[in-house]
DOVEXPA-716860 format. One record per residue (C-alpha): x, y, z; residue in three letters; residue number from 1. Coordinates in nm, 2 decimals. Layout:
N
+--------+--------+--------+------+-----+
!     xx !     yy !     zz ! type ! seq !
+--------+--------+--------+------+-----+
!      X !      Y !      Z !  ALA ! NUM !
...
+--------+--------+--------+------+-----+
//
This chain:
367
+--------+--------+--------+------+-----+
!     xx !     yy !     zz ! type ! seq !
+--------+--------+--------+------+-----+
!  -4.26 !   0.87 !   4.93 !  MET !   1 !
!  -3.92 !   0.96 !   4.99 !  TYR !   2 !
!  -3.86 !   0.70 !   5.29 !  ARG !   3 !
!  -4.02 !   0.42 !   5.01 !  ALA !   4 !
!  -3.77 !   0.55 !   4.77 !  ASP !   5 !
!  -3.51 !   0.49 !   5.01 !  ALA !   6 !
!  -3.59 !   0.16 !   5.13 !  ARG !   7 !
!  -3.60 !   0.06 !   4.76 !  ARG !   8 !
!  -3.22 !   0.18 !   4.71 !  PHE !   9 !
!  -3.14 !   0.02 !   5.03 !  ALA !  10 !
!  -3.23 !  -0.33 !   4.89 !  GLU !  11 !
!  -3.08 !  -0.25 !   4.57 !  ALA !  12 !
!  -2.75 !  -0.17 !   4.72 !  MET !  13 !
!  -2.77 !  -0.51 !   4.95 !  ARG !  14 !
!  -2.85 !  -0.71 !   4.60 !  GLN !  15 !
!  -2.54 !  -0.56 !   4.48 !  ILE !  16 !
!  -2.31 !  -0.66 !   4.77 !  ASN !  17 !
!  -2.47 !  -1.02 !   4.70 !  HIS !  18 !
!  -2.32 !  -1.01 !   4.32 !  ASN !  19 !
!  -2.64 !  -0.91 !   4.20 !  TYR !  20 !
!  -2.74 !  -0.60 !   4.02 !  ARG !  21 !
!  -3.07 !  -0.37 !   3.99 !  PRO !  22 !
!  -3.23 !  -0.37 !   3.70 !  ASP !  23 !
!  -3.39 !   0.00 !   3.68 !  PHE !  24 !
!  -3.59 !  -0.03 !   3.34 !  SER !  25 !
!  -3.88 !   0.17 !   3.39 !  PRO !  26 !
!  -4.21 !   0.04 !   3.39 !  ARG !  27 !
!  -4.55 !   0.22 !   3.47 !  PHE !  28 !
!  -4.40 !   0.39 !   3.79 !  SER !  29 !
!  -4.06 !   0.60 !   3.84 !  ASN !  30 !
!  -4.00 !   0.34 !   4.06 !  TYR !  31 !
!  -3.69 !   0.12 !   4.02 !  ALA !  32 !
!  -3.74 !  -0.27 !   4.01 !  LYS !  33 !
!  -3.48 !  -0.52 !   4.16 !  ILE !  34 !
!  -3.42 !  -0.81 !   3.90 !  ARG !  35 !
!  -3.19 !  -1.08 !   4.02 !  ARG !  36 !
!  -2.92 !  -1.09 !   3.77 !  VAL !  37 !
!  -2.58 !  -1.28 !   3.85 !  PRO !  38 !
!  -2.31 !  -1.00 !   3.85 !  ALA !  39 !
!  -2.09 !  -1.21 !   3.60 !  GLU !  40 !
!  -2.36 !  -1.18 !   3.35 !  GLU !  41 !
!  -2.44 !  -0.81 !   3.41 !  ALA !  42 !
!  -2.32 !  -0.56 !   3.14 !  VAL !  43 !
!  -2.47 !  -0.21 !   3.11 !  ILE !  44 !
!  -2.73 !  -0.11 !   2.84 !  ASN !  45 !
!  -2.57 !   0.13 !   2.62 !  VAL !  46 !
!  -2.56 !   0.20 !   2.27 !  ALA !  47 !
!  -2.30 !  -0.01 !   2.03 !  PRO !  48 !
!  -2.09 !   0.29 !   1.96 !  GLN !  49 !
!  -2.05 !   0.38 !   2.30 !  GLU !  50 !
!  -1.97 !   0.03 !   2.43 !  ARG !  51 !
!  -1.75 !  -0.08 !   2.14 !  GLU !  52 !
!  -1.44 !   0.13 !   2.18 !  LYS !  53 !
!  -1.21 !   0.10 !   1.84 !  PRO !  54 !
!  -0.91 !  -0.05 !   1.95 !  SER !  55 !
!  -0.55 !   0.13 !   1.90 !  PRO !  56 !
!  -0.44 !   0.20 !   1.55 !  ALA !  57 !
!  -0.15 !   0.01 !   1.48 !  GLY !  58 !
!   0.06 !   0.04 !   1.16 !  PHE !  59 !
!  -0.13 !  -0.15 !   0.92 !  TRP !  60 !
!  -0.46 !   0.04 !   1.07 !  GLU !  61 !
!  -0.31 !   0.35 !   0.87 !  SER !  62 !
!  -0.38 !   0.41 !   0.54 !  PRO !  63 !
!  -0.02 !   0.57 !   0.47 !  TRP !  64 !
!   0.14 !   0.23 !   0.42 !  PRO !  65 !
!  -0.13 !   0.11 !   0.15 !  TRP !  66 !
!  -0.06 !   0.44 !   0.00 !  LEU !  67 !
!   0.27 !   0.36 !  -0.01 !  ALA !  68 !
!   0.26 !   0.02 !  -0.13 !  LEU !  69 !
!   0.04 !   0.16 !  -0.44 !  LEU !  70 !
!   0.30 !   0.39 !  -0.54 !  PHE !  71 !
!   0.57 !   0.16 !  -0.48 !  VAL !  72 !
!   0.33 !  -0.08 !  -0.75 !  LEU !  73 !
!   0.30 !   0.19 !  -0.99 !  GLN !  74 !
!   0.62 !   0.31 !  -1.04 !  LEU !  75 !
!   0.82 !  -0.06 !  -0.95 !  GLY !  76 !
!   0.61 !  -0.29 !  -1.12 !  ALA !  77 !
!   0.69 !  -0.19 !  -1.49 !  PRO !  78 !
!   1.07 !  -0.28 !  -1.41 !  TYR !  79 !
!   0.97 !  -0.64 !  -1.29 !  LEU !  80 !
!   1.18 !  -0.89 !  -1.55 !  PRO !  81 !
!   0.98 !  -1.09 !  -1.78 !  ILE !  82 !
!   1.13 !  -1.40 !  -1.92 !  PRO !  83 !
!   0.86 !  -1.54 !  -2.10 !  ASN !  84 !
!   0.44 !  -1.53 !  -2.13 !  ARG !  85 !
!   0.37 !  -1.74 !  -1.80 !  THR !  86 !
!   0.60 !  -1.51 !  -1.62 !  ALA !  87 !
!   0.43 !  -1.20 !  -1.72 !  ALA !  88 !
!   0.05 !  -1.33 !  -1.66 !  LEU !  89 !
!   0.16 !  -1.40 !  -1.34 !  ALA !  90 !
!   0.30 !  -1.07 !  -1.24 !  ALA !  91 !
!  -0.01 !  -0.93 !  -1.37 !  PHE !  92 !
!  -0.22 !  -1.09 !  -1.18 !  LEU !  93 !
!  -0.02 !  -1.06 !  -0.84 !  LEU !  94 !
!   0.03 !  -0.67 !  -0.90 !  SER !  95 !
!  -0.36 !  -0.66 !  -1.00 !  THR !  96 !
!  -0.46 !  -0.83 !  -0.66 !  ALA !  97 !
!  -0.21 !  -0.60 !  -0.48 !  LEU !  98 !
!  -0.34 !  -0.33 !  -0.60 !  TYR !  99 !
!  -0.72 !  -0.37 !  -0.57 !  VAL ! 100 !
!  -0.64 !  -0.47 !  -0.21 !  TYR ! 101 !
!  -0.42 !  -0.17 !  -0.11 !  ALA ! 102 !
!  -0.66 !   0.07 !  -0.27 !  VAL ! 103 !
!  -0.96 !  -0.12 !  -0.05 !  VAL ! 104 !
!  -0.75 !  -0.08 !   0.26 !  GLN ! 105 !
!  -0.67 !   0.27 !   0.23 !  ALA ! 106 !
!  -1.00 !   0.40 !   0.16 !  ILE ! 107 !
!  -1.14 !   0.20 !   0.43 !  ALA ! 108 !
!  -0.88 !   0.30 !   0.64 !  LEU ! 109 !
!  -0.87 !   0.67 !   0.56 !  GLY ! 110 !
!  -1.21 !   0.72 !   0.58 !  THR ! 111 !
!  -1.26 !   0.60 !   0.90 !  ARG ! 112 !
!  -1.12 !   0.93 !   1.05 !  GLY ! 113 !
!  -1.44 !   1.09 !   1.02 !  LYS ! 114 !
!  -1.29 !   1.40 !   0.89 !  LEU ! 115 !
!  -1.52 !   1.72 !   0.90 !  PRO ! 116 !
!  -1.65 !   1.91 !   0.62 !  ALA ! 117 !
!  -1.44 !   2.17 !   0.57 !  PHE ! 118 !
!  -1.10 !   1.92 !   0.55 !  VAL ! 119 !
!  -1.31 !   1.70 !   0.33 !  LEU ! 120 !
!  -1.35 !   2.00 !   0.07 !  THR ! 121 !
!  -1.02 !   2.13 !   0.08 !  ALA ! 122 !
!  -0.87 !   1.80 !   0.04 !  GLY ! 123 !
!  -1.13 !   1.75 !  -0.30 !  LEU ! 124 !
!  -1.01 !   2.11 !  -0.42 !  LEU ! 125 !
!  -0.64 !   2.02 !  -0.39 !  GLY ! 126 !
!  -0.65 !   1.70 !  -0.55 !  CYS ! 127 !
!  -0.84 !   1.87 !  -0.84 !  ALA ! 128 !
!  -0.60 !   2.14 !  -0.86 !  LEU ! 129 !
!  -0.32 !   1.90 !  -0.86 !  LEU ! 130 !
!  -0.47 !   1.68 !  -1.12 !  TRP ! 131 !
!  -0.54 !   2.00 !  -1.34 !  TRP ! 132 !
!  -0.19 !   2.12 !  -1.33 !  ILE ! 133 !
!  -0.04 !   1.77 !  -1.41 !  LEU ! 134 !
!  -0.27 !   1.76 !  -1.70 !  ASP ! 135 !
!  -0.21 !   2.11 !  -1.83 !  LYS ! 136 !
!   0.18 !   2.13 !  -1.76 !  TRP ! 137 !
!   0.33 !   1.83 !  -1.59 !  GLY ! 138 !
!   0.22 !   1.57 !  -1.84 !  ILE ! 139 !
!   0.32 !   1.75 !  -2.16 !  PRO ! 140 !
!   0.65 !   1.85 !  -2.02 !  LEU ! 141 !
!   0.74 !   1.52 !  -1.95 !  ALA ! 142 !
!   0.62 !   1.36 !  -2.24 !  GLY ! 143 !
!   0.81 !   1.59 !  -2.42 !  GLY ! 144 !
!   1.13 !   1.50 !  -2.34 !  ALA ! 145 !
!   1.00 !   1.13 !  -2.46 !  LEU ! 146 !
!   0.85 !   1.28 !  -2.83 !  ARG ! 147 !
!   1.20 !   1.43 !  -2.86 !  GLU ! 148 !
!   1.39 !   1.13 !  -2.81 !  ALA ! 149 !
!   1.17 !   0.90 !  -3.00 !  PHE ! 150 !
!   1.15 !   1.16 !  -3.27 !  GLU ! 151 !
!   1.52 !   1.14 !  -3.27 !  ALA ! 152 !
!   1.50 !   0.74 !  -3.30 !  ARG ! 153 !
!   1.70 !   0.69 !  -2.97 !  ARG ! 154 !
!   1.62 !   0.57 !  -2.63 !  ARG ! 155 !
!   1.51 !   0.81 !  -2.41 !  PRO ! 156 !
!   1.75 !   0.83 !  -2.08 !  ALA ! 157 !
!   1.63 !   0.60 !  -1.77 !  ALA ! 158 !
!   1.52 !   0.97 !  -1.57 !  SER ! 159 !
!   1.32 !   1.11 !  -1.83 !  GLN ! 160 !
!   1.12 !   0.73 !  -1.84 !  ILE ! 161 !
!   1.09 !   0.77 !  -1.48 !  PHE ! 162 !
!   0.99 !   1.12 !  -1.43 !  VAL ! 163 !
!   0.68 !   1.09 !  -1.72 !  PHE ! 164 !
!   0.60 !   0.78 !  -1.51 !  GLN ! 165 !
!   0.62 !   0.99 !  -1.19 !  LEU ! 166 !
!   0.36 !   1.25 !  -1.30 !  ALA ! 167 !
!   0.14 !   1.02 !  -1.44 !  GLN ! 168 !
!   0.14 !   0.81 !  -1.09 !  THR ! 169 !
!   0.09 !   1.14 !  -0.92 !  ALA ! 170 !
!  -0.21 !   1.24 !  -1.16 !  GLN ! 171 !
!  -0.37 !   0.89 !  -1.09 !  SER ! 172 !
!  -0.32 !   0.97 !  -0.73 !  ALA ! 173 !
!  -0.50 !   1.29 !  -0.76 !  ALA ! 174 !
!  -0.78 !   1.16 !  -0.94 !  LEU ! 175 !
!  -0.86 !   0.88 !  -0.68 !  ILE ! 176 !
!  -0.82 !   1.12 !  -0.38 !  GLY ! 177 !
!  -1.03 !   1.40 !  -0.56 !  ALA ! 178 !
!  -1.27 !   1.11 !  -0.60 !  SER ! 179 !
!  -1.26 !   0.97 !  -0.23 !  VAL ! 180 !
!  -1.28 !   1.33 !  -0.09 !  PHE ! 181 !
!  -1.56 !   1.38 !  -0.28 !  GLY ! 182 !
!  -1.77 !   1.04 !  -0.22 !  GLY ! 183 !
!  -1.64 !   1.11 !   0.18 !  SER ! 184 !
!  -1.82 !   1.45 !   0.18 !  LEU ! 185 !
!  -2.16 !   1.35 !  -0.02 !  VAL ! 186 !
!  -2.15 !   1.06 !   0.25 !  ALA ! 187 !
!  -2.25 !   1.29 !   0.51 !  ARG ! 188 !
!  -2.60 !   1.32 !   0.39 !  LEU ! 189 !
!  -2.62 !   0.95 !   0.47 !  ILE ! 190 !
!  -2.78 !   1.01 !   0.86 !  THR ! 191 !
!  -2.94 !   0.66 !   0.88 !  ALA ! 192 !
!  -2.79 !   0.30 !   0.84 !  PRO ! 193 !
!  -3.07 !   0.21 !   0.65 !  ASN ! 194 !
!  -3.03 !   0.44 !   0.40 !  MET ! 195 !
!  -2.72 !   0.24 !   0.29 !  LEU ! 196 !
!  -2.90 !  -0.03 !   0.11 !  GLY ! 197 !
!  -3.13 !   0.14 !  -0.10 !  PRO ! 198 !
!  -2.80 !   0.36 !  -0.21 !  ILE ! 199 !
!  -2.62 !   0.03 !  -0.28 !  CYS ! 200 !
!  -2.89 !  -0.09 !  -0.52 !  GLY ! 201 !
!  -2.97 !   0.25 !  -0.68 !  VAL ! 202 !
!  -2.59 !   0.31 !  -0.81 !  ILE ! 203 !
!  -2.57 !  -0.07 !  -0.91 !  ALA ! 204 !
!  -2.87 !  -0.03 !  -1.19 !  LEU ! 205 !
!  -2.75 !   0.33 !  -1.25 !  ILE ! 206 !
!  -2.36 !   0.21 !  -1.36 !  ASP ! 207 !
!  -2.55 !  -0.11 !  -1.52 !  ILE ! 208 !
!  -2.73 !   0.12 !  -1.74 !  TRP ! 209 !
!  -2.49 !   0.35 !  -1.77 !  GLY ! 210 !
!  -2.23 !   0.10 !  -1.92 !  VAL ! 211 !
!  -2.40 !  -0.17 !  -2.05 !  LEU ! 212 !
!  -2.70 !  -0.01 !  -2.23 !  PHE ! 213 !
!  -2.59 !   0.34 !  -2.40 !  SER ! 214 !
!  -2.60 !   0.53 !  -2.07 !  GLY ! 215 !
!  -2.31 !   0.81 !  -2.02 !  PRO ! 216 !
!  -2.01 !   0.61 !  -1.97 !  VAL ! 217 !
!  -2.09 !   0.39 !  -2.30 !  ALA ! 218 !
!  -2.13 !   0.74 !  -2.47 !  GLN ! 219 !
!  -1.81 !   0.88 !  -2.35 !  MET ! 220 !
!  -1.61 !   0.55 !  -2.41 !  LEU ! 221 !
!  -1.74 !   0.58 !  -2.78 !  GLU ! 222 !
!  -1.75 !   0.94 !  -2.87 !  LYS ! 223 !
!  -1.46 !   1.09 !  -2.67 !  VAL ! 224 !
!  -1.23 !   0.81 !  -2.56 !  PRO ! 225 !
!  -0.95 !   1.05 !  -2.47 !  GLU ! 226 !
!  -1.15 !   1.21 !  -2.23 !  ILE ! 227 !
!  -1.27 !   0.89 !  -2.08 !  ALA ! 228 !
!  -0.90 !   0.77 !  -2.07 !  GLN ! 229 !
!  -0.85 !   1.06 !  -1.82 !  LYS ! 230 !
!  -1.08 !   0.99 !  -1.61 !  ALA ! 231 !
!  -1.01 !   0.59 !  -1.53 !  MET ! 232 !
!  -0.66 !   0.54 !  -1.36 !  PRO ! 233 !
!  -0.49 !   0.27 !  -1.48 !  ALA ! 234 !
!  -0.37 !  -0.03 !  -1.28 !  LEU ! 235 !
!   0.04 !  -0.10 !  -1.27 !  PRO ! 236 !
!   0.18 !  -0.24 !  -1.59 !  ALA ! 237 !
!   0.42 !  -0.52 !  -1.49 !  ALA ! 238 !
!   0.73 !  -0.57 !  -1.68 !  GLY ! 239 !
!   0.66 !  -0.29 !  -1.90 !  ALA ! 240 !
!   0.97 !  -0.10 !  -1.89 !  LEU ! 241 !
!   1.19 !  -0.40 !  -1.82 !  SER ! 242 !
!   1.51 !  -0.50 !  -2.06 !  LYS ! 243 !
!   1.29 !  -0.79 !  -2.25 !  GLY ! 244 !
!   1.00 !  -0.77 !  -2.08 !  GLY ! 245 !
!   0.80 !  -0.49 !  -2.32 !  ALA ! 246 !
!   0.77 !  -0.81 !  -2.53 !  ASN ! 247 !
!   0.55 !  -1.01 !  -2.28 !  PHE ! 248 !
!   0.39 !  -0.72 !  -2.06 !  ALA ! 249 !
!   0.05 !  -0.74 !  -2.05 !  ILE ! 250 !
!  -0.18 !  -0.38 !  -2.14 !  GLN ! 251 !
!  -0.32 !  -0.28 !  -1.76 !  PRO ! 252 !
!  -0.68 !  -0.26 !  -1.68 !  LEU ! 253 !
!  -0.84 !   0.08 !  -1.58 !  GLN ! 254 !
!  -1.07 !   0.16 !  -1.30 !  ILE ! 255 !
!  -1.33 !   0.47 !  -1.37 !  GLY ! 256 !
!  -1.32 !   0.75 !  -1.09 !  ALA ! 257 !
!  -1.66 !   0.69 !  -1.06 !  GLY ! 258 !
!  -1.58 !   0.37 !  -0.88 !  ASP ! 259 !
!  -1.33 !   0.49 !  -0.65 !  TYR ! 260 !
!  -1.60 !   0.78 !  -0.58 !  LEU ! 261 !
!  -1.86 !   0.53 !  -0.48 !  PHE ! 262 !
!  -1.58 !   0.32 !  -0.27 !  LEU ! 263 !
!  -1.47 !   0.68 !  -0.03 !  GLY ! 264 !
!  -1.87 !   0.74 !  -0.02 !  LEU ! 265 !
!  -1.97 !   0.42 !   0.08 !  LEU ! 266 !
!  -1.69 !   0.35 !   0.36 !  PHE ! 267 !
!  -1.71 !   0.66 !   0.51 !  ALA ! 268 !
!  -2.11 !   0.60 !   0.54 !  ALA ! 269 !
!  -2.03 !   0.30 !   0.72 !  LEU ! 270 !
!  -1.77 !   0.47 !   0.94 !  HIS ! 271 !
!  -2.00 !   0.74 !   0.98 !  LEU ! 272 !
!  -2.31 !   0.49 !   1.09 !  ASN ! 273 !
!  -2.11 !   0.28 !   1.30 !  ASN ! 274 !
!  -2.15 !  -0.02 !   1.05 !  MET ! 275 !
!  -1.98 !  -0.30 !   1.01 !  ASN ! 276 !
!  -1.71 !  -0.20 !   0.74 !  TRP ! 277 !
!  -1.43 !  -0.44 !   0.82 !  ARG ! 278 !
!  -1.64 !  -0.75 !   0.65 !  SER ! 279 !
!  -1.71 !  -0.50 !   0.37 !  ALA ! 280 !
!  -1.39 !  -0.42 !   0.32 !  ALA ! 281 !
!  -1.34 !  -0.79 !   0.33 !  LYS ! 282 !
!  -1.57 !  -0.87 !   0.02 !  LEU ! 283 !
!  -1.50 !  -0.60 !  -0.20 !  ALA ! 284 !
!  -1.15 !  -0.70 !  -0.26 !  THR ! 285 !
!  -1.24 !  -1.04 !  -0.39 !  PRO ! 286 !
!  -1.54 !  -0.89 !  -0.56 !  PHE ! 287 !
!  -1.36 !  -0.63 !  -0.78 !  ILE ! 288 !
!  -1.04 !  -0.86 !  -0.86 !  PHE ! 289 !
!  -1.30 !  -1.09 !  -1.02 !  VAL ! 290 !
!  -1.46 !  -0.86 !  -1.20 !  LEU ! 291 !
!  -1.13 !  -0.72 !  -1.31 !  LEU ! 292 !
!  -1.02 !  -1.07 !  -1.39 !  MET ! 293 !
!  -1.38 !  -1.10 !  -1.63 !  VAL ! 294 !
!  -1.29 !  -0.80 !  -1.83 !  VAL ! 295 !
!  -0.96 !  -0.91 !  -1.89 !  PHE ! 296 !
!  -1.03 !  -1.22 !  -2.02 !  PHE ! 297 !
!  -1.35 !  -1.14 !  -2.20 !  THR ! 298 !
!  -1.26 !  -0.80 !  -2.28 !  GLY ! 299 !
!  -1.61 !  -0.70 !  -2.21 !  TRP ! 300 !
!  -1.65 !  -0.33 !  -2.04 !  ALA ! 301 !
!  -1.83 !  -0.45 !  -1.72 !  LEU ! 302 !
!  -1.95 !  -0.18 !  -1.43 !  PRO ! 303 !
!  -1.80 !  -0.21 !  -1.09 !  GLY ! 304 !
!  -2.04 !  -0.07 !  -0.88 !  LEU ! 305 !
!  -2.26 !  -0.41 !  -0.85 !  PRO ! 306 !
!  -2.00 !  -0.56 !  -0.69 !  ALA ! 307 !
!  -1.88 !  -0.30 !  -0.50 !  ILE ! 308 !
!  -2.25 !  -0.26 !  -0.34 !  GLY ! 309 !
!  -2.29 !  -0.61 !  -0.28 !  LEU ! 310 !
!  -1.98 !  -0.61 !  -0.09 !  ALA ! 311 !
!  -2.09 !  -0.32 !   0.11 !  VAL ! 312 !
!  -2.46 !  -0.46 !   0.18 !  ALA ! 313 !
!  -2.40 !  -0.81 !   0.23 !  LEU ! 314 !
!  -2.26 !  -0.79 !   0.58 !  PRO ! 315 !
!  -2.52 !  -0.51 !   0.67 !  ASN ! 316 !
!  -2.83 !  -0.65 !   0.59 !  LEU ! 317 !
!  -2.94 !  -0.64 !   0.96 !  ARG ! 318 !
!  -2.95 !  -0.27 !   0.92 !  TYR ! 319 !
!  -3.19 !  -0.24 !   0.63 !  PHE ! 320 !
!  -3.52 !  -0.26 !   0.80 !  GLN ! 321 !
!  -3.80 !  -0.02 !   0.66 !  PHE ! 322 !
!  -4.16 !   0.08 !   0.78 !  THR ! 323 !
!  -4.43 !   0.14 !   0.50 !  ARG ! 324 !
!  -4.39 !   0.49 !   0.47 !  GLU ! 325 !
!  -3.97 !   0.43 !   0.41 !  GLU ! 326 !
!  -4.09 !   0.18 !   0.13 !  ASN ! 327 !
!  -4.33 !   0.42 !  -0.04 !  PHE ! 328 !
!  -4.07 !   0.69 !  -0.02 !  ALA ! 329 !
!  -3.81 !   0.49 !  -0.16 !  MET ! 330 !
!  -4.08 !   0.35 !  -0.47 !  LEU ! 331 !
!  -4.11 !   0.76 !  -0.54 !  TRP ! 332 !
!  -3.74 !   0.81 !  -0.50 !  ALA ! 333 !
!  -3.67 !   0.54 !  -0.74 !  GLY ! 334 !
!  -3.92 !   0.69 !  -1.01 !  LEU ! 335 !
!  -3.72 !   1.00 !  -0.98 !  LEU ! 336 !
!  -3.40 !   0.84 !  -1.01 !  VAL ! 337 !
!  -3.52 !   0.66 !  -1.33 !  ILE ! 338 !
!  -3.66 !   1.04 !  -1.50 !  VAL ! 339 !
!  -3.36 !   1.17 !  -1.37 !  LEU ! 340 !
!  -3.13 !   0.92 !  -1.58 !  SER ! 341 !
!  -3.33 !   0.93 !  -1.89 !  ILE ! 342 !
!  -3.31 !   1.32 !  -1.88 !  GLY ! 343 !
!  -2.90 !   1.26 !  -1.86 !  ALA ! 344 !
!  -2.92 !   0.99 !  -2.12 !  TYR ! 345 !
!  -3.04 !   1.25 !  -2.37 !  PHE ! 346 !
!  -2.84 !   1.55 !  -2.23 !  ALA ! 347 !
!  -2.50 !   1.32 !  -2.27 !  VAL ! 348 !
!  -2.61 !   1.24 !  -2.58 !  GLN ! 349 !
!  -2.71 !   1.63 !  -2.73 !  LYS ! 350 !
!  -2.36 !   1.75 !  -2.55 !  VAL ! 351 !
!  -2.12 !   1.50 !  -2.67 !  LEU ! 352 !
!  -2.01 !   1.53 !  -3.03 !  PRO ! 353 !
!  -2.03 !   1.26 !  -3.29 !  ASP ! 354 !
!  -1.79 !   1.02 !  -3.35 !  LYS ! 355 !
!  -1.55 !   1.11 !  -3.61 !  LYS ! 356 !
!  -1.58 !   0.88 !  -3.90 !  SER ! 357 !
!  -1.30 !   0.69 !  -4.04 !  SER ! 358 !
!  -1.34 !   0.74 !  -4.42 !  GLN ! 359 !
!  -1.27 !   1.06 !  -4.59 !  PRO ! 360 !
!  -1.57 !   1.26 !  -4.69 !  PRO ! 361 !
!  -1.71 !   1.25 !  -5.05 !  MET ! 362 !
!  -1.61 !   1.47 !  -5.29 !  ASN ! 363 !
!  -1.99 !   1.66 !  -5.41 !  THR ! 364 !
!  -1.83 !   1.92 !  -5.63 !  ASP ! 365 !
!  -1.95 !   1.77 !  -5.99 !  LYS ! 366 !
!  -1.75 !   2.04 !  -6.17 !  ARG ! 367 !
+--------+--------+--------+------+-----+
//
C-alpha cells in the first residue's frame, strides 16, 4: 500500500515538472487522482475570503476624510454666499449630494474594520453619553447667549453663532455615531449571507408601515414633534448664515436616526460575511439622494429603509438561496414580525400623549 502511494506521488511530481498539476479531489478512495491541467490555469481552491486579500487601505479608503468632510459641510455650508434663488437651489443640491456620499462612504468604510463587541459597546455608550450631555447642557448653554441677543434686539456675535452651530453638529455626530455603533453590534447576529435578504425586506416593510400608515414614526411626528426632531439630524443648511443668503436659503432636509442605524447594521453585516459591499455603497448614494429629492419637491414624509435595503440587496442576490425548511422558517418569522408590529403600534399609541389642541378649552361653568 505504501509503495503504491509512493508511485502515485512520484507521478504527480513528474506532472508538475512538465507544467501540469495534480488534482487531489477525493472520489471513492483516499488515493490521489491525477488530472492534466495546464499550470497557467491552475489555481488553489480556497474560500473567497481566503483567496481575495484586501488591498492596502489608502487615504480615501479610511472613514476619517469622509467624517472630516461631514464636519466641513455642516460648519461651512451655512456661510456660502447665496445671491439668488438659483444659487440657493444649486448650493442645496450640491451640499445634499456631498453629505449623502460622505455619510455612505464613512459608514461603509468605518464598519470595514470588524471591531470586537466590547469596542462597539463602548462606542455606543460613549456617543449616547455625549449626545445626552449636549442635549442637557451644551445646546441650552450655547443657545442661551443667542436668546439674550435676540431679546435685546441685537445681532449675536459670530463666535456665539459658531459655538451654537458647533454644539448642534457635535450632537448630530454623536447621534449618528451611536446609531452606527448600535447597528454594527446587532450585525454580529447575522452569521450567514442569506440572512441579509429577508432582513432587508422586513426592515423596508416595517419602515413603510411606520412612516406612511400611522406607525410609531408617524405617531411621534404628529404627537411629539419636538422629541422626533431630536432623533432626526439635519443636513447642511447652505447659505443660511451668510449675508443676504438667509433670504434665499432652503430649509435643510432631515434623516432619521433609524436610517443611520440600519446603514451601520447592513454594511457591517456585508463586511462580516464577505459580501459585495462596494457595489452596495455605489447604489446607496444615488438611491438615498433621489429619495431625498422626492421628499424635497413633494413635501411628503417617505421611508428611507426601502431604498437602503434595495441598494444592499441588489448586488448580493446570488447569496440569497434558501432551502424549503428555511422558507418555512422565514414565513413564521414574518408572521411573528407582523404580530409584534401590531403590538408595537398599540403600545406606542397608548404611551404617547394626545396631540394638543390649538383651540382654547370651552368654559362649561354655567354660573
